[in-house]
C-alpha positions as CSV (number, residue, x, y, z in Angstrom):
1,M,24.1,29.1,2.2
2,A,22.5,27.0,-0.7
3,Y,19.3,26.7,1.3
4,I,19.0,30.5,1.8
5,N,19.8,31.2,-1.9
6,M,17.4,28.6,-3.3
7,T,14.6,29.8,-0.9
8,L,15.1,33.5,-1.7
9,W,15.2,32.9,-5.4
10,G,12.0,30.8,-5.2
11,I,13.6,27.6,-6.5
12,P,12.2,24.3,-5.3
13,A,15.2,22.4,-3.8
14,R,16.2,19.6,-1.5
15,I,19.6,20.5,0.1
16,I,21.5,17.3,1.2
17,W,24.0,17.7,4.0
18,G,26.8,15.1,3.8
19,D,30.3,14.3,2.8
20,T,30.9,13.5,-0.9
21,L,34.3,12.0,-0.3
22,R,33.2,9.5,2.3
23,M,29.7,9.1,0.7
24,T,28.0,9.8,4.0
25,F,24.6,11.3,4.4
26,N,23.8,13.4,7.5
27,G,20.5,15.1,6.7
28,Q,18.5,17.1,4.3
29,W,16.4,20.2,4.1
30,E,13.5,20.9,1.8
31,N,12.6,24.5,1.3
32,I,9.0,25.8,1.2
33,H,9.0,26.0,-2.5
34,W,9.7,22.2,-2.7
35,H,6.4,21.6,-0.9
36,R,4.6,24.4,-2.8
37,V,5.0,22.6,-6.2
38,G,4.0,19.3,-4.7
39,E,7.3,17.5,-5.2
40,P,6.7,14.9,-2.4
41,L,3.4,14.0,-3.9
42,R,4.9,13.6,-7.4
43,E,7.6,11.3,-6.0
44,Q,5.0,9.1,-4.3
45,V,2.9,9.0,-7.5
46,N,5.9,8.0,-9.6
47,A,6.8,5.2,-7.1
48,F,3.2,4.0,-7.2
49,M,3.2,4.1,-11.0
50,D,6.4,2.0,-11.1
51,I,4.7,-0.6,-8.9
52,F,1.8,-0.8,-11.4
53,K,4.2,-1.0,-14.4
54,A,5.9,-4.0,-12.7
55,T,2.6,-5.8,-12.1
56,D,1.3,-5.0,-15.6
57,D,4.4,-6.6,-17.1
58,R,3.8,-9.8,-15.1
59,Q,0.1,-9.8,-16.0
60,E,0.9,-9.4,-19.7
61,A,3.1,-12.4,-19.5
62,K,0.3,-14.5,-18.0
63,L,-2.3,-13.2,-20.5
64,S,-0.4,-14.2,-23.6
65,K,-2.5,-17.2,-24.4
66,T,-3.2,-18.7,-27.9
67,D,-6.6,-18.4,-29.5
68,K,-7.4,-22.0,-28.5
69,E,-6.7,-21.3,-24.8
70,R,-8.9,-18.3,-24.6
71,D,-12.6,-18.7,-23.7
72,I,-13.5,-15.3,-25.3
73,D,-12.7,-14.3,-28.8
74,F,-13.0,-10.9,-30.4
75,R,-13.9,-9.9,-33.9
76,T,-14.6,-6.5,-35.5
77,N,-17.9,-6.0,-37.2
78,S,-18.7,-3.8,-40.2
79,T,-19.1,-0.7,-38.2
80,G,-15.6,-1.1,-36.6
81,Q,-16.9,-2.2,-33.2
82,Q,-15.4,-5.2,-31.4
83,E,-17.8,-8.0,-30.6
84,W,-17.2,-10.7,-28.1
85,I,-17.6,-14.3,-29.1
86,F,-18.0,-16.8,-26.2
87,K,-17.1,-20.4,-26.9
């Protein structure tokens, strides 16, 4: 009944069939509007972005070097542009 109502009203929905008391999952239905708005693609992109956020956090921890440990230094010139200084 929920699948029919959501589909007829044009609401993107994923209907999950299961037992809430036993916490069992038997299946799911996604209506046509769910695919129309690109929900599966959005979920994949969000999962991909979470992976990149996790790797960025690890890289930032590795890149936190002191000025003496860096081979390249930056300074800002009079026009506001950054210049690289190689040691």
